[in-house]
N, C-alpha and C positions, 0 to 999 in steps of 0.2 A: 376289385373289393378283399378286403382281407380277410380272410377266413379262422377262426380262433378255435382251435379244438384243446376241449379239457385235456391235463397230463394227469392222470390217477394215479396210478401204480406203473404201469407197463406201458411204454409207445412203441409200438411195433409200425412201421412205416414200409411198406411194399411198394415202393413208385418208381417204376423204372420203365423201359424199352418196351414194348410190345412183344410176348416170345420168349423177353428172356428172362423169367423166372426160374427156369429152369437151370438154365445155364448158371446163374448166380450161385442158387442153392446149393451147390456141390464146390461152391470154393469156401475156406473157412475165412469168416469175417473179420478185416481187418478192425483192430482194437482202439478205440480212442477213449480215453482216461481222463476227465475232466477234475482237475487238481485246484481249486480256487483258494488251497492253504500257500500255490505257489504263484504268484504274482510278480511282473513284470514293469514293461516302460509301462508310461500313459500317453495315449494317444494325443499327441498336437494335433493333427490332420493329414490332410493327403493332397496334392495339387500338380501343379506341371511350371513347367518355364513357360513364360509369354514368347521367348524366342525360339524359332524365329514366327510360327504360324501367325502370330496377334498382331505382328509387324505390317502384314499384310491383312488380315481380317479386320483388324481396327479403322479399315478406309472403306468399307463393304456400306453398303446400306445400314443406316443407324436402327432401323426393324429388325434385320437380320441379326446383328450384334448385340440386339439385346436377347432373340431369343437364346442366342449362344452363351452369352452368359447364365441364361435363365438354365438351362441346361447343365452348365458347367456346377453351377454354387448351388443352385435350391437342392437344399434337404431332403427332398422325395424323388432326387436326381442323382447328380453326381457326388452332392453334396464338398465339393471341395473348397480348401477357404486355405492354401498354400500356395503361394504364386511367386514365381522369381523372375525379376525384371532384367532384362539384359542393358547394361549402359555399353551399347556399343563403341567400338573404337572409331571407325568409317576407314575405309581403305582411299588409297592413293586415287585421286578422280581419274584419274587417265586409264584406272583399271574397269571402272563400271562397264557393268555390262560384259564382263569377261570374266575371267577364270573361275570366277564362284558361281556366274549362272550356268556357265558350261557345266560344273562341277554338280551343287545341291541346288540352281535355279535361282530365280530374281530376290525369294524370302533370303537367300545366306547375306545379302547386300544388307547388310545393317547399318543404318546412319551414325554417325558420331555427330559429337556437338562443336565441336571445334576443330577447323582444316588446316591450321598451322597454329604454332607457337604463339605468332601475334596475333591471329583471327582472334575477333569477339565470340562469345556461346551463342551460338544458332538453339536458342531454344523451341524454334518450330519443329526441328528436326524430330526424326521418329515419331509421328501422329498416330501411326497405327497401336503400336506397343501403348501409348499413353492413353488412350481412348481406351482399349479392354481396362487398364489395371485402374482405372478412374470409374469406369463402370461397376468392374467387380467390388471394387470400396464402398459406390455407392448400395450395391445390392447386396453385398456381406460386410457388414461395420466390423466384423469379427473377423477379417481378412487379413491374414501376416504377409507380409510382402519381404522378400529377400532381393538387393539389388547386389548383380554379379559381373564380371567382365571375362568377356574369350581373349579379347589381345588390346596391348593399349593403341590410339590412334596412330596412325599411320608414320608417320612425320616423327615419332619417338624412336623407330627400328632402326635397326643395323640395314633390314632389306629393301624399309621405303615400302614396304607391304605388309596386311594385318593380318595376312594367314601365315606367318611364322617366316623363319630364317632359310638362306638358301642350304644351311645345315640342320636337318629339323632337330639335332639332338642339341643344337648352340642356343643359348637364349638371345633373342631378338630385341630386346628392349633395352637399350643404351644406359649405361649406367648415369649418363650425367642426365639423364628425364625420370630419374626414381622418385625423386618429389616433385616434379609437374606431375608423374601419374597418379602418385596419391592424390595430388591437385585435384585433378582432373575427375576422380572418382569422387572425392568428398563435394565438390561443387556441385553434381548432378545430384546427388542425395541430399544438401541442402537447399538446390532449388526445389526439390520435388515437395520437400517438409514446409519449405514459405510459402510457395504458389498454391500447393495443393492439399496440404494436411498430411502428407504420405509420409509415415512415419516406418522406413525403414527400419524393421526386425535388425536384420545382418548386412553385414557389406562382405563378398567374395572377390576379392581380386586374382585370383587364379581361377583356371578351368583346364582340368586334365593335363598340367603343365610340365608333367616331367615325363609322358608320354612322348612317342618319336614321330608323328604325323601331321605336324605344324609345320607348314613347307612353304615358303616363297610361291607364290602364283597356285595357291591353294586352295581348295574347293568350301572354305568359310574362313572365319575369323578366328583364330588362335595363336597361343603365344608358347614358345619353351622356358619354364624357369625352374632351374635345381632347385632342389632343398635348400641350399646357402645361399642363392639368390632370395627364395621366397622368404627367407629369415631378415635380409636385408632389408627388402621391404615393408615388412611387417613392425620391422622397429623403428622405421620413417612413417610409417601410415598409423599407426599404432597412437602415437602420442599425439598427432594431427586430428584425428578422430575424438581423441578425448577431449582437445579444446576447440573441436568445433558447436557445442551443445548440442547436439544430436546424441539421443538416446540408441542410436546403432551400435551393435558390437561388432567386432570380426568374426570371420569365419574362414575358414579354412581345411583341406584343400582342393576338395572336389577332384581327386584324383580318378583318370578311368575305369579303375578297381581297387577291389578290395586290397591286394596283395601290396599296391603301392601307397596306398592308404598309410598302410601297417609302417612299411618304410620311412615313409616323410614323417608320419608322427614321430617315431622312433628318434629321429631327428631332432624333432622341435625337444621332446623330453633332453635329449645329449645336451643342447646347446645351453639349457639350464634357463632363458630367460623369454621364451617365447610362448608357452602355453600359459601365462598370465594375463599376456596380451589379448589372446582368441578367447571371444565368447562361446562358439559353438563347434565343433567337427562337422563337417561334409564329408562324405563319400558318394561316388558313383558306383553300381553293383553291373557294369558290360558284363565282367567276369567276375566269379571268385567261388573260391571251394564253401561246406560249410566247416572245415577245419577254420577258414580263414576268417570266417565272419564270426566263428567264435571268437579267436584271439585280438579279432577286432572289438567285439564288444567288451571284452576284459578288459584290454587297452584304455577302451572312451573309459569303461569306469572308472579305471584307476586314477585317470585324469581329471575326472569330474565335472564334465562338459556335457551339455546338449548333444546329441546328436541325430543327423538325417541323413539319410538316402536321399540326394538331392538330384539325381538322375539316373536311368536307367530306360532301358528299351528291349526289345525280344534278342533273344539269343539261341543259335541252331536254326539248321535247315528244316522246316516242317512242311509238311505235305499241303494244309489247309491252312488258311488264317484261323480257324477256331482251335488248332493245334497250336499255333505261334501262340494266341493269345491265353491259351491255358497254360502256356509255357511259362509265359511271363507271370502271371498267376501263382506257378509255382516259385518262382524266384520274389516274388514276396512274400510268400508265406516263408522262405528260406531267410530271406532279410527279415522278417518282423521275429521269426524263432528262435535263431541264432545270432543275430547281429544286436537283433532289438533296438531299432532306432527308434525316435519319437513322431517321425514324417516321413513319409514315403510320396517320391515324385516321379511322375511322366516326362519324360523328355518334351512328346509333340502330343498336343490334343487333337490337330488337325494335319492333314496331310496330302497330295495329291497322290494320285496313279498307285496308291496301295491303301490295304485295310488292315495292315499288320502296324504300323509305326505310327499308329494314329487311334484316336476313338470316334473322328469323324471325318470321311474322306471327303474330299473336296475340290474346287475350281476355284484358285483365287483370283481367276479373271472372271468369271461368268456369274461369280458369287455364289455358286450352285454348293450346297452340300448334302451330306445322308449320314444318319446313324449309322455305322456300322457293329460288328458283333462284341468288339472289344468293348466299346461303350457299355453295354451290359456285362460282361466279363467282370470290367472295374467296379462297378454298381454295386456288383454281390459284395463286394467289401465296404465300397466307401460311403454309401449310403448307409450301412447297418452297424458296423465298426466306427462309432462317432468318435467325434474330440472328447475326451474327456476318457471315455472306454478306459479298461486297465486290462492289459494281456492277461492271461493265465494259462497255466500248461495242457499240451494236451495228448504227449507223447507219441506225436504221429505227424510224420512232416506232411502229410495231407490233409490236417486239420489246424483250423485256427481259432481261439478262442477269446472272447473278450468279455467284461462285464461291465455294466454301467456304474457310477461311483455311489450308488444306494443299494447297489448287491440285490437290486430285484430283477435284472435283465440279464440272460446270458446270449450271446450271440456266437453259434459255431457254423462254421464254413468250412465244406467237405468238397476236395476236390477230385475229381477221377478223369486224368490224362490219358488213359487207357482207350483205345475205342472199343472196349471190351465192358459187359456193366461188371461193378464190382461192389459187394456186399461191406458194410461197416456196422460195427455195432459200439453205439456213446454209451457210456457209461457214466451215469446222472447220480450215481448214489452219496458221492463224497458232501453233494449240494444238498441232500436232506429235502427235497422237494414234497411238500403236503400239498400243492394244490397250485392250478396255474395252468396257461395255456399257452400255446405253440403259434407260428404263423414257419411258413416255407416259400421260400423263392428258390428259384432254377433257371440258370439260364445254359440249354445246350444248342444241338443241332437245330432244334425246334419250337426253341421255348428262348424268349429273352427277358429274364429278370420276372420270369411269371411265377406268379401267385400260386401254389399249388395245393391242393386240401390233402389233410392224412386224416388217419381214422383214430378213434377211440382206441384206448390199450390199458393195459395192468400191468406195471411196472417201471422202475426209477431207470430206462434204460432204453434207448432208440436202436432199434436194428432198421436200418436203410439201405436198400438196394441204388446204388447210384447210377443210372445210367452212362453208358460210354461218352465220354467226352461233355464232361457235365462240371459244373460250379455251384452247388446249392448251400444254401444259407438258412439256418435256423433260429427264431427270434423266438426263446424261450422265456416268461413271464417266469419267475421263481417263489410266485405266491405270499411274497412278505409284505 
């Protein structure tokens, strides 16, 4: 049940761990200054890759699949609306149940649609991912889909293996197959459009491709492409895409970190003929500084393209899963505040044997699953920072804020990664609130996106004592 409390003039929120009030009163409150005049990106949405988890879960009992889709897409749950479909290359059949299974498990063996240059397409392949994508489309007609490739089919490569070349810093796609690789990607996109009515918004032909960890007999599909090779393929793929009749546009280049993305984008700029062929810029943020985030923002803004943080996961070593989950929430805050993408996506929603790289922990064989703490940490953002809301300034790295299009609702999330309680002072005076209501949700050690009650108050500011290891979201009616 929601609790709506009037904001009169001063909203003083004293909510925290038992016995912590004396501790937090000794600290100077961290200031959060909401400035509605400084508006930034409009949120396109939140989401995840469908590779690898969906390729497994899509083969589960249909009722379980439906329940998972509901958890992921329902507006009152995760409220995700963006999903990346992996066009598997498919490895050499002699490698099945071999190096990828030993590395990342059976889930990493993504099925391809074409087993050789002369073989017909097998459109029955990859049932699991297809089932998930179609159920998501039915549940969320507004869902946005991207198609992406980790590797070409093994038979197009130098090594004969879809996990990379013998030298991981060497391209693995043979030049004589550049055109065939482009055709392969487009044929899959056209099939999904014609057969299922799926319009991929974007097609991404590369994945972390300037990295040094795609090697022969590795743990997952991957392929090295130098920036120069990327541009050669874009020059081939773009006109083919234009002639395909699809509404899909190219996205690039999904580098593993922000620094690599900046370098590749600058190479695209220098070439002079590439960026007009690319409709969207993608990056991963497995690593990056806020200075790099700021540089990436200015670079993409100068290019004038939509911008996605299309894949990321936890970084660093944390003692507990909640610490790790909140650390990833800090990465989300930094990405959204400094880099300013319109969309922010997780890598995996479901995983085995851990509760850090997922939002639901499962056993792919027994079809058992459970929601883990990270689900609620992510819900604190994705449920309340809705599609179409506009990000606004907070002047604090531990606070994220957005406003709805009608400027009648303000969302503020406050993050405390410390094990100790921490006081915050949220200044709402620039909003000139004359009346309204507030509701507050919190995830902590003992709470899972719990609706917590707040007392009445008397000024246009909120003094809030955040419990240690917590993420709190305020939904504030502006009374307009």
